Every structure is written in C-alpha cells, then in structure tokens.
C-alpha positions as CSV (number, residue, x, y, z in Angstrom):
1,M,96.3,61.8,104.5
2,S,94.7,62.6,107.8
3,R,91.1,63.8,108.0
4,L,90.5,67.5,108.4
5,V,88.1,68.6,111.1
6,V,87.1,72.2,111.0
7,V,85.4,73.9,114.0
8,S,83.8,77.4,113.8
9,N,81.0,79.2,115.6
10,R,78.7,79.0,112.6
11,I,78.8,76.5,109.7
12,A,77.6,77.0,106.2
13,L,75.2,74.1,105.6
14,P,75.3,72.7,102.1
15,E,72.1,74.2,100.8
16,G,73.7,77.7,100.8
17,G,76.6,77.0,98.4
18,K,79.9,78.8,98.1
19,A,78.5,81.6,96.0
20,S,76.5,82.9,98.9
21,A,79.0,82.2,101.6
22,G,81.2,84.6,103.4
23,G,85.0,84.7,103.6
24,L,85.5,82.2,106.4
25,A,83.0,79.7,104.9
26,V,84.5,79.9,101.4
27,G,88.0,79.2,102.8
28,V,86.8,76.3,104.9
29,L,84.8,74.8,102.1
30,D,87.8,75.0,99.7
31,A,90.0,73.2,102.2
32,L,87.4,70.5,103.0
33,E,86.5,69.9,99.4
34,S,90.1,69.2,98.5
35,T,90.7,66.7,101.4
36,G,87.2,65.7,102.6
37,G,86.5,65.9,106.3
38,L,84.1,67.1,109.0
39,W,82.8,70.6,109.8
40,F,81.5,71.1,113.3
41,G,79.6,74.2,114.5
42,W,76.4,75.9,115.5
43,N,73.5,75.8,113.0
44,G,71.9,79.0,114.2
45,E,69.1,77.3,116.1
46,I,68.2,78.6,119.6
47,S,66.2,76.4,122.0
48,E,64.0,77.9,124.8
49,T,64.7,74.8,127.0
50,A,67.8,73.8,128.8
51,V,67.8,70.3,127.3
52,E,70.9,69.6,125.3
53,A,69.9,69.5,121.6
54,P,71.0,66.4,119.6
55,L,73.7,66.7,117.0
56,K,72.5,67.0,113.4
57,T,74.6,65.3,110.7
58,Q,74.5,65.9,106.9
59,E,76.7,64.4,104.2
60,H,77.4,66.4,101.0
61,G,80.2,66.4,98.5
62,G,82.5,64.4,100.7
63,I,82.0,66.7,103.7
64,T,80.3,65.7,106.9
65,Y,78.4,68.6,108.5
66,V,77.8,68.1,112.2
67,S,75.8,71.0,113.7
68,F,74.1,71.7,117.0
69,G,71.7,74.2,118.5
70,L,72.3,76.4,121.6
71,E,70.0,76.9,124.6
72,Q,68.9,80.5,125.0
73,G,70.9,81.2,128.1
74,D,74.1,79.8,126.6
75,Y,73.5,81.8,123.4
76,D,73.1,85.0,125.5
77,R,76.2,84.5,127.6
78,Y,78.6,82.9,125.1
79,Y,77.6,84.7,121.9
80,L,75.9,88.0,122.8
81,Q,77.4,89.0,126.1
82,F,81.0,87.8,125.8
83,S,81.9,87.1,122.2
84,N,80.1,90.2,120.8
85,A,80.1,92.5,123.9
86,V,83.6,91.9,125.2
87,I,85.9,90.3,122.6
88,W,84.6,92.0,119.5
89,P,84.8,95.6,120.8
90,A,88.1,95.0,122.6
91,F,89.8,93.4,119.6
92,H,88.6,96.3,117.5
93,Y,90.2,98.8,119.9
94,R,86.9,99.9,121.5
95,L,87.4,99.3,125.2
96,D,84.8,101.9,125.8
97,L,82.1,99.5,124.5
98,V,83.3,96.5,126.5
99,Q,80.6,95.2,128.9
100,Y,82.3,92.6,130.9
101,Q,80.3,90.4,133.3
102,C,81.6,87.4,135.2
103,D,78.5,85.4,134.3
104,A,79.1,86.0,130.6
105,W,82.7,84.9,130.9
106,E,81.6,81.7,132.7
107,G,79.1,81.1,130.0
108,Y,81.7,81.6,127.3
109,C,84.0,79.0,128.9
110,S,81.1,76.7,129.6
111,V,80.0,76.6,125.9
112,N,83.6,76.0,124.8
113,R,83.8,73.2,127.3
114,L,80.5,71.7,126.1
115,L,81.5,71.9,122.4
116,A,84.8,70.2,123.2
117,T,82.9,67.4,125.0
118,R,80.5,66.9,122.1
119,L,83.3,66.9,119.5
120,Q,85.7,64.6,121.3
121,P,83.8,61.3,120.6
122,L,83.7,62.1,116.9
123,L,87.5,62.5,116.6
124,K,89.8,59.9,115.1
125,P,93.4,59.4,116.2
126,D,94.9,60.9,113.0
127,D,92.5,63.8,112.6
128,T,93.9,67.3,112.1
129,L,91.8,70.1,113.7
130,W,91.5,73.6,112.4
131,I,89.6,76.0,114.8
132,H,88.4,79.4,113.6
133,D,87.9,82.8,115.2
134,Y,87.3,84.6,118.5
135,H,84.3,82.6,119.7
136,L,86.6,79.6,120.3
137,L,89.8,81.0,121.9
138,P,89.8,78.4,124.8
139,F,88.7,75.5,122.6
140,A,92.1,73.8,122.3
141,A,92.6,74.0,126.1
142,E,89.3,72.3,126.7
143,L,90.2,69.5,124.2
144,R,93.6,69.0,125.8
145,K,91.8,68.5,129.2
146,L,89.8,65.7,127.6
147,G,93.0,64.0,126.4
148,V,92.9,65.1,122.8
149,S,96.5,65.1,121.4
150,N,95.7,65.7,117.8
151,P,97.3,68.6,115.9
152,I,95.2,71.7,116.5
153,G,95.6,74.9,114.6
154,F,93.7,78.2,115.2
155,F,93.1,81.1,112.8
156,L,92.0,84.5,114.0
157,H,89.9,86.4,111.4
158,I,89.7,89.6,113.3
159,P,92.6,91.9,114.6
160,F,94.5,91.0,117.8
161,P,94.8,94.2,119.9
162,S,97.9,95.7,121.4
163,P,98.8,94.5,125.0
164,E,97.5,97.7,126.5
165,I,94.0,96.8,125.2
166,F,94.1,93.0,125.5
167,N,95.5,92.9,129.0
168,A,92.8,95.3,130.2
169,L,90.3,92.4,129.9
170,P,89.8,90.8,133.3
171,P,90.3,87.2,132.0
172,H,93.3,88.1,129.8
173,E,95.8,85.7,131.4
174,T,93.4,82.7,131.1
175,L,92.7,83.5,127.4
176,L,96.4,83.8,126.6
177,S,97.2,80.6,128.4
178,S,94.4,78.8,126.6
179,L,95.6,80.1,123.2
180,C,99.0,78.6,123.9
181,H,97.5,75.1,123.8
182,Y,97.2,75.4,120.0
183,D,100.0,74.0,118.0
184,L,99.8,76.8,115.4
185,L,98.2,80.2,115.7
186,G,97.5,82.1,112.5
187,F,96.9,85.8,112.2
188,Q,95.9,88.2,109.4
189,T,98.9,90.5,109.7
190,E,102.3,90.7,111.3
191,I,101.0,93.5,113.6
192,D,98.4,91.1,115.0
193,R,101.0,88.3,115.5
194,L,103.4,90.5,117.4
195,A,100.5,92.0,119.5
196,F,99.7,88.5,120.7
197,L,103.3,87.7,121.5
198,N,103.8,91.0,123.3
199,S,100.7,90.3,125.3
200,V,102.0,86.9,126.4
201,S,105.5,88.3,127.2
202,Q,104.0,90.9,129.6
203,I,102.3,88.2,131.6
204,T,104.7,85.3,131.6
205,R,108.1,84.2,130.3
206,L,108.1,83.8,126.5
207,E,110.9,81.7,125.1
208,S,112.0,81.4,121.5
209,R,112.3,77.8,120.2
210,G,113.3,78.6,116.6
211,A,111.8,80.7,113.7
212,K,108.4,81.8,115.0
213,Q,108.3,78.9,117.5
214,H,107.7,79.7,121.1
215,H,107.3,78.3,124.6
216,A,105.0,79.8,127.2
217,F,102.6,78.6,129.9
218,D,104.3,75.1,129.7
219,N,103.3,74.8,126.0
220,D,105.2,74.8,122.7
221,F,103.4,76.6,119.8
222,A,104.1,78.4,116.6
223,T,102.8,81.6,115.2
224,E,102.6,82.8,111.6
225,V,100.8,85.3,109.3
226,Y,98.2,84.0,106.8
227,P,96.3,86.8,105.1
228,I,93.1,85.3,103.9
229,G,92.3,85.6,100.2
230,I,89.4,85.3,97.8
231,E,88.6,83.4,94.6
232,P,89.5,86.2,92.1
233,E,88.5,84.3,89.0
234,N,85.1,83.2,90.5
235,I,84.4,86.8,91.5
236,K,85.3,88.0,88.0
237,K,82.9,85.5,86.5
238,M,80.1,86.6,88.8
239,A,80.7,90.3,88.0
240,S,80.8,89.9,84.2
241,G,78.1,89.0,81.8
242,P,74.7,90.6,81.1
243,L,73.1,92.9,83.7
244,P,69.7,92.2,85.2
245,P,67.1,94.5,83.5
246,K,66.7,96.8,86.5
247,M,70.5,97.4,86.7
248,A,70.7,98.0,83.0
249,A,68.0,100.6,83.3
250,M,69.7,102.2,86.3
251,K,73.0,102.4,84.4
252,R,71.2,104.2,81.5
253,D,69.5,106.6,83.8
254,L,72.7,107.6,85.6
255,G,74.4,108.6,82.4
256,E,77.7,110.3,83.1
257,I,77.3,110.4,86.9
258,K,80.2,108.6,88.6
259,N,79.4,106.2,91.4
260,I,81.1,105.7,94.7
261,I,80.2,102.4,96.4
262,A,80.7,101.1,100.0
263,C,79.3,97.8,101.3
264,E,79.7,96.2,104.7
265,R,77.5,95.1,107.6
266,L,76.4,97.8,110.0
267,D,79.2,97.8,112.6
268,Y,81.0,100.5,114.6
269,S,84.4,99.1,113.5
270,K,83.7,100.0,109.9
271,G,84.0,103.8,110.3
272,L,80.7,104.6,108.6
273,P,80.0,108.0,110.4
274,E,83.5,109.1,109.7
275,R,83.1,108.1,106.1
276,F,79.9,110.1,105.7
277,L,81.7,113.1,107.0
278,A,84.6,112.5,104.6
279,Y,82.1,112.4,101.7
280,E,80.7,115.7,102.9
281,A,84.2,117.1,102.9
282,L,84.6,116.0,99.3
283,L,81.4,117.9,98.3
284,E,82.6,121.0,100.3
285,N,86.3,121.0,99.3
286,Y,85.8,120.0,95.6
287,P,82.4,121.6,94.6
288,Q,83.1,120.6,90.9
289,H,81.9,117.1,91.8
290,R,78.5,118.2,92.9
291,S,75.7,116.8,90.7
292,H,78.2,114.6,89.0
293,I,78.7,111.9,91.6
294,R,76.7,109.6,93.8
295,Y,77.7,107.7,96.9
296,T,75.8,104.5,97.7
297,Q,76.4,103.0,101.2
298,I,75.0,99.5,101.6
299,A,75.0,98.5,105.3
300,P,72.6,95.7,106.3
301,T,71.7,95.5,109.9
302,S,74.0,93.6,112.2
303,R,73.3,92.5,115.8
304,G,70.3,94.8,115.8
305,D,69.4,93.9,119.4
306,V,72.7,95.5,120.7
307,Q,72.3,99.1,121.7
308,A,75.6,100.2,120.1
309,Y,74.4,99.0,116.8
310,Q,71.0,100.7,117.2
311,D,72.8,103.9,118.0
312,I,75.1,103.8,114.9
313,R,72.1,103.1,112.6
314,H,70.3,106.1,114.0
315,Q,73.4,108.3,113.6
316,L,73.8,107.2,109.9
317,E,70.2,107.9,109.1
318,T,70.5,111.3,110.6
319,E,73.8,112.1,108.8
320,A,72.5,110.9,105.4
321,G,69.4,113.1,105.7
322,R,71.5,116.1,106.8
323,I,74.0,115.7,103.9
324,N,71.3,115.2,101.3
325,G,69.4,118.2,102.7
326,K,72.4,120.4,102.6
327,Y,73.8,119.5,99.1
328,G,71.0,117.8,97.2
329,T,69.0,119.4,94.5
330,L,65.6,118.7,92.9
331,D,67.3,116.4,90.4
332,W,70.3,115.1,92.4
333,T,70.6,113.1,95.6
334,P,74.3,112.9,96.6
335,L,74.0,110.0,99.1
336,Y,72.0,106.8,99.1
337,Y,72.0,104.9,102.4
338,L,70.6,101.3,102.0
339,N,70.1,99.4,105.2
340,Q,69.4,96.1,103.5
341,H,71.1,92.9,102.2
342,F,72.0,92.3,98.6
343,D,72.6,88.9,97.0
344,R,76.4,88.4,96.6
345,R,76.2,87.7,92.8
346,L,74.3,90.9,92.3
347,L,76.7,92.8,94.5
348,M,79.7,91.8,92.3
349,K,77.9,93.2,89.3
350,I,77.2,96.4,91.2
351,F,80.9,96.6,92.1
352,R,81.8,96.3,88.4
353,L,79.6,99.2,87.5
354,T,81.0,101.6,90.1
355,D,83.9,104.0,89.6
356,V,85.2,104.1,93.2
357,A,85.1,101.8,96.2
358,L,85.3,103.6,99.6
359,I,86.4,101.1,102.2
360,T,87.6,102.8,105.3
361,P,87.2,100.7,108.5
362,L,88.7,102.1,111.7
363,R,90.1,98.6,112.3
364,D,89.6,95.4,110.3
365,G,91.3,92.0,110.3
366,M,91.4,91.8,106.6
367,N,88.3,93.2,104.7
368,L,87.5,90.9,101.9
369,V,85.1,93.4,100.3
370,A,88.2,95.4,99.2
371,K,89.6,92.4,97.5
372,E,86.3,91.4,95.9
373,Y,85.8,94.9,94.5
374,V,89.2,94.8,92.7
375,A,88.5,91.3,91.3
376,A,85.1,92.4,90.0
377,Q,86.4,95.2,87.9
378,N,86.5,95.5,84.1
379,P,90.2,95.0,83.3
380,D,89.9,97.6,80.4
381,D,88.2,100.3,82.5
382,P,88.7,99.5,86.2
383,G,87.5,101.5,89.2
384,V,89.7,102.8,92.0
385,L,89.9,101.4,95.5
386,V,90.2,103.9,98.4
387,L,91.3,101.8,101.4
388,S,91.9,102.4,105.1
389,R,95.4,101.9,106.3
390,F,93.9,100.1,109.3
391,A,92.4,97.2,107.2
392,G,94.5,94.1,106.9
393,A,94.1,94.3,103.2
394,A,96.1,97.5,103.0
395,N,99.3,95.4,103.7
396,E,98.7,93.6,100.4
397,L,96.7,96.0,98.2
398,T,99.4,98.7,98.3
399,S,98.3,100.0,94.9
400,A,95.0,101.2,96.3
401,L,94.7,104.8,97.5
402,I,95.6,104.3,101.2
403,V,94.0,106.7,103.6
404,N,93.6,107.5,107.3
405,P,89.9,107.1,108.1
406,Y,90.1,109.6,111.0
407,D,91.3,112.3,108.6
408,R,88.2,113.4,106.6
409,D,90.1,115.8,104.4
410,N,92.7,113.1,103.6
411,V,89.8,110.7,102.5
412,A,88.1,113.5,100.6
413,A,91.4,114.3,98.7
414,A,91.8,110.6,97.9
415,L,88.2,110.4,96.6
416,H,89.0,113.4,94.4
417,D,92.1,111.7,93.0
418,A,90.1,108.5,92.4
419,L,87.3,110.3,90.5
420,T,89.8,112.1,88.3
421,M,92.4,109.4,87.9
422,P,93.4,108.7,84.2
423,R,92.5,105.4,82.8
424,E,96.1,104.3,82.2
425,E,96.9,104.7,85.9
426,R,93.7,102.9,86.9
427,I,94.7,100.0,84.8
428,K,98.2,99.9,86.2
429,R,97.0,99.9,89.8
430,Y,94.4,97.2,89.0
431,K,96.9,94.9,87.4
432,E,99.3,95.2,90.4
433,M,96.5,94.4,92.8
434,M,95.1,91.5,90.8
435,A,98.6,89.9,90.7
436,V,98.6,89.9,94.5
437,L,95.0,88.5,94.7
438,R,95.9,85.7,92.3
439,R,99.1,84.8,94.1
440,N,97.5,84.9,97.6
441,D,94.1,83.4,96.8
442,I,91.9,81.5,99.2
443,A,93.2,78.1,98.2
444,T,96.8,79.2,98.9
445,W,95.7,80.5,102.3
446,G,94.2,77.2,103.4
447,K,96.9,75.0,101.9
448,T,99.7,77.1,103.5
449,F,98.1,77.0,106.9
450,L,97.5,73.3,106.9
451,N,100.9,72.4,105.5
452,D,102.5,74.5,108.3
453,L,100.3,72.8,110.9
454,Q,101.5,69.4,109.8
455,R,105.1,70.7,110.2
456,V,104.8,71.9,113.7
457,S,102.2,69.5,115.1
458,S,104.8,67.1,116.3
459,R,105.4,69.6,119.2
460,G,109.0,70.5,118.6
461,G,109.2,69.3,115.1
462,D,110.4,71.1,112.0
463,Q,110.5,74.9,112.0
464,L,108.1,76.9,109.9
465,R,109.2,77.8,106.4
466,E,110.0,81.4,105.7
467,Q,107.0,83.2,104.3
468,P,107.3,84.6,100.8
469,E,106.8,88.3,100.2
470,L,103.1,89.0,100.0
471,A,103.3,91.8,97.5
C-alpha cells in the first residue's frame, strides 16, 4: 500500500497524544496509525529572522512528523492577515469582517509555494497526499507546478460559502482554479459541495464527467461529502468513571439545579451573544425555571490579538454581568461565563453531568462538540442536545432539538422543552443519535475519503461510489 502523507497548517506532535487533540488531529492520527506515513506542518514556532528554519523530524508509532517554523512576516501575512482575516470570516458568511490586503494575499500564496517546495523532496513516487483545510487552498496547484503527479486529496473542515459570498473575494478565480488541481475535494455537507461547484460554474465552464466527477480550468477532479466524526466509545470511556473530588463536591452542592452547558473557543461564528440573549429570553418567558437552572458558557480566548475577537469578549462579559444583575439573587447566579481552557478529559465528565447542551453557531462546518456531548451522556439518563440548524452536525443529529440561532424565542422554547423532556424521550433521542455517531465515526471518515481518493486519482478512473444515507 502507498504511503500516506498528510499536510495541515498545524500538526499535533506526539507528546500531546490523541486524548488532548482536536477533531482534525484525531482524524489524521487515526488514518496515519492504520497505514503509517508522514505528517507535514507548522510546529507553532515563530522566528524573528527571515532565515528559513530547518525542518524538524520526529518518529513515533510508525509516523514521521516533519515540522517547520514560520518567519514573523510570513506568519503575519499568511496566517493572521489572510487565513484568519479573509478566508475565515468570508467562509463563515461575515464579509463585513473581511480585511483584504494585496500584501496578505501575496504572503498566503508565498507560504503555500514555500511549503510545497520544502515537501517535494520528501515525497516518494507512490505516496498519496491528503491536504487539510483553508490555510492550504492553493497547495496542490503549487505542487503540480513542481511536477508532483501523486494523488492529492483535500478536505475542507469549515463551511464553503455561497457564490455571492465567495466570488466577492478579490482572488476568488485564482482560488477556485487552484482547488481544481486536487484529485478529490471533500466537504462536510452537500450544501458546501454544491456551493463550491456553483462558484466554479459562475466563473468558468464546469463539465460533468460522471457521478460527482467534473472538469474545469483544464483539470479533472471529483467532489464528495465526508462528515467528520468522533471516537464515540473513547469519549464514553473518558466521560464515565469516578469524578474528581472538586467535581463531586460541586455536584452535591448543586442539588436539584439543572445545568445547561456550552463550550467552544471564543469566535464570532459561534453565536455567543445571540445565545446569551436566548438564555435571557428563557428566564423571561419561562419564569418557573428561575433559581432552578444554571447556564455555564466555557469560551477560551481565541486569536486574542484580533480586534473582532477582543470586541466579542468584551460584549460577552458585559451581557453576562447584565443578565446576572437582572435575574440573579443572593443565593443564585443564573449564568457562569468562563473564559478559560479545560482539559478535554475533564470536559467530557462535565458534559456527562449536564442536563442540556446549548450549541448554536451561526455557521459551522461540523461542530464536533455537539457529537462529543451526545457520546459523553449516561445511556440511562442522558441530557438533551439543542443544536443550530446552521451547524453541519444538524444534518446527522436530527434527533437533537434543532433551532434557528437568530430566533431567541425559538431557542428559549427549545431550552424549555429540553429542561422538561421526559426521560423516555431523552433516551430515545440519545439512542438514535448514538447510532449515527457509531456508524459515521472518525475511522469511517478517514477510510472512506482515502478509498475514494484511490479510485479517482488515476485522473479519469473509476467513478465515486454512491454515498450511503448518513442518518
């Protein structure tokens, strides 16, 4: 079998382990551990000098980790000013937050070119390449310029926006043309896949070459949907077992108070201000819950040097104080806002103790926290998931209470239903969602993508298989 080479913006070096890794890292590690291979990416180091840092190589568990540092100017232009100030807001439907600069675009292309140049000497003729996420949209095109003819697949972990959004970006045609150099493009949802194809068709002629096989910009490529999963049994194992002493004491102190939990990094795409207002609507519209519930929002700081993130943090702190001041009493605080990081193992135990998860992003590629919450529940007394219709996970977890995050009264009503839902219904919904999580787990995601890449990488070879129903 050919060697698997994975490329991502960041790599999870072996000292971290899978238990502390995020969704991308867990999926990549699962694929690499089953086949062996090479993982190539940035190690998080930033150099003040313009001297090209040497590659660092580590071997662990049959995987070769090859990492590099970035020079400060490259980091600023490629990562901060284009990846996170242009692509991220645009792909999450926030054109108002896009800060396009020609210099940043040139830096983004330059770093992709540099990484391709550094990876190319490490490649073997029969390697299969799997590239991940929005930082590396032009990466295959740069490799092709260097003569690399290996199979190259790409998976986008975030949403792909509608043509009206995407084609507003000044370099949209170059980005689309670059993406068509991949043999296989994977998306989280069918909406994302069609948005990409519609964007291409508005710019150039898009021809069909079979089931989900296409031709555009003088390239043949395939597209498919691969909703990323989790390791449900591993999550269940982390969540169960004895509680740490402080958590056990907290559970005793809470008594009959029901807990609502939400956890994500601090980001404007997560709909946190709207969520706080929806919780306030719950307290206003359903006063019987006052003094009997508690909402805990965990939101560790993300990209704290970006003004938009500083603004949302200030807004949440203000709203939390206002809601607590309006509805709180001497012996009851309705809302806890924690701007800090929690260990993933501890978080799974927290999920298991809570009655409701409130996960309402305004736009999300998948949202693995929603899946982790379900997997962490006690099968005999599970909590309820309230989930935004704009999260990719809503396409699979249809037994959750699906809401419109822009409608605070709709979210408040769903919270009321969740807090009062009979145990029998909670168990039924939990079983239905767990069946989906087990069927579409992280291992299935990786194997399905790589199997499809092998099928289409001959450039005009066999067609993609028909995807099974996801739920």
